[in-house]
Every structure is written in C-alpha cells, then in structure tokens.
N, C-alpha and C positions, 0 to 999 in steps of 0.2 A: 594625436587623438585617440588612434586606435590602439594605441599602447596602454593608456589609461584604461581604457576596456577590459584588454585583457587581463592587466591585473585585478580590476575589480571581478571579474568572471571567475579567475584562479583563487582570490579570497573567499568568495563568496562558496566556491566548491570546496575549500580546502574547511571552510567555518562548518558547514554542514557534514563533512565526514568526521570531524571531532564531536559534533554533538550526537552523530549517529554511535559514534564508539563510546562516548560517554552513555549513553540509551543502553546500548549492546551489553554493558559490564553490568547493569540492573536486570536486564528482560530477557529470559530466558525460557523457551518455549519446551513444555515437557509433552508426553504423553495425553495425560488429563487436561492439560492448557497449553495447546500450541501456541507458537506466536504466528499473530497476523501481521506480516510486515507489507510496507509501502513504500513504492518507487516511483517517480516520475522521472520521464524523459524530457525533453523538448514537446515531443508530439503526442505520447501516449503515458498513460497510466497503469500501472501493474499493482496487484495484491497477490500476496502467496501466505498460505497456513503453513507453516514448518513447524516439525518436531526436530527440535534441535540434539534432544538426547542421542536420537539415530541418526540426525544428517539428512531427513527426508522432507519432502515436500509434500503434503496430504492434499491441497487443493491450491488452484491458482486462477486466478482471471486476469483478462488485461484488455484494455480498449483497442490493442490491434487484431484481435479475435475478430474474424469475419462473421461470425456470429452477432456480436455485440455492436460490430460497425455499423450493420445493415438497421439496427435500432436507433441509432443516434443521427438525425438530422444535420449537426452543426459539426465541431472541431471533436476529433477522438480525444483532444486533450484535455477537457474543459470541465466544468463542474457538474454537468448532466452527465458525463461520460465516467468521471468518478464516482458518481453514486451509483450509477450501473454497475461498474466492476464492484463495486463495495457488495452490492445485491446479490450480485452473480456468484462471489465467493463465499458468501453466508450460504447461500444456497445448496452450492458445494458441499461445503463442509457440512452441513447439516445432514447431506445426505449420506455422509459416511460417518456419520453418528456424533459428530462434534458440536456441544453446545455453549462451550465457553473458551475462549481465547486471551492470550494479553496482547495489547495491542504496541505494536513496534511503529512508531511513526517516522523511521529512517532519518532522523536528523533534522525533517523540516518541520517548521512551525505548524502548530496543530491550529489550522486556520485555511480556508479556502479551499482545495481539491483533498486536502488529506481528512478534513473534517468530514467532506462528501463520503470521501468512501468510510469511515467510522460509522456516520448516520446511516448508510444504506447499508452496511452488514449489522446494524443495530434494528433497522426496521425488518430486517428478515430472521430475527431470532436469535443470533449470536450476542453473547453476552461477555463485555468487560467493562 
C-alpha cells in the first residue's frame, strides 16, 4: 500500500514540474512587469516578485515569517495564510514602486491557496 502512495506522490510532483516548465516558457518577468511566483510546501506558502532579466528577487513574503505567523491563529499553510502572504508581498512590491506584475502560479491549479495569494495581492493594488 505504501508503494502506491509513493508512486502517486511522485506522479503528482512530476505533473506540477512539467506544468511549471510549460508556464515558465511563456511567463517572463521584466523590470517594468516582474513575475509574481507562488510556491507551496506542505506547511507554508511563499510568494516572490522576481525580475527575470536581472535574476533578482524584488520582494518576497512567506507564511514562515514570524511577523506573519503572529497574525495567524490557525495553520501557516491554509487559505488565510495564503491571502495574508499575497497582501504582504503586494505591499512590499508597491513600496518599491511596482504597480503591475505577471502571475506565475508555479504549475499549481489556480484554485484554493494559489487563488487566495492572487486575490490578496489584487486587494492591495497589484495589477495582473
């Protein structure tokens, strides 16, 4: 039984990796419009605003940060945490003068936590 779960997990990870490569072949961050990339681990959610031309991260936020963790009463990997990460990364990007980004869902389905990150960033004024 455990073997079946390992195979299923590997297949899921491979599907996401392929989808992410497909997305990344089309989505590229520039100085004018950097890329807002989302990554989910089993416990936390991360978001970065990246200028791919220079290879530089301009702003980032994660539910792992102590400042954000203190604002969460529940899980650091849930939808509330995802929305808070989206809002935080948007505030940090706006503080650096960024108004518009391209969204990179990281190969994940645009649903649940990934959607919450996007909605949180939009609520705080990032355009995409």
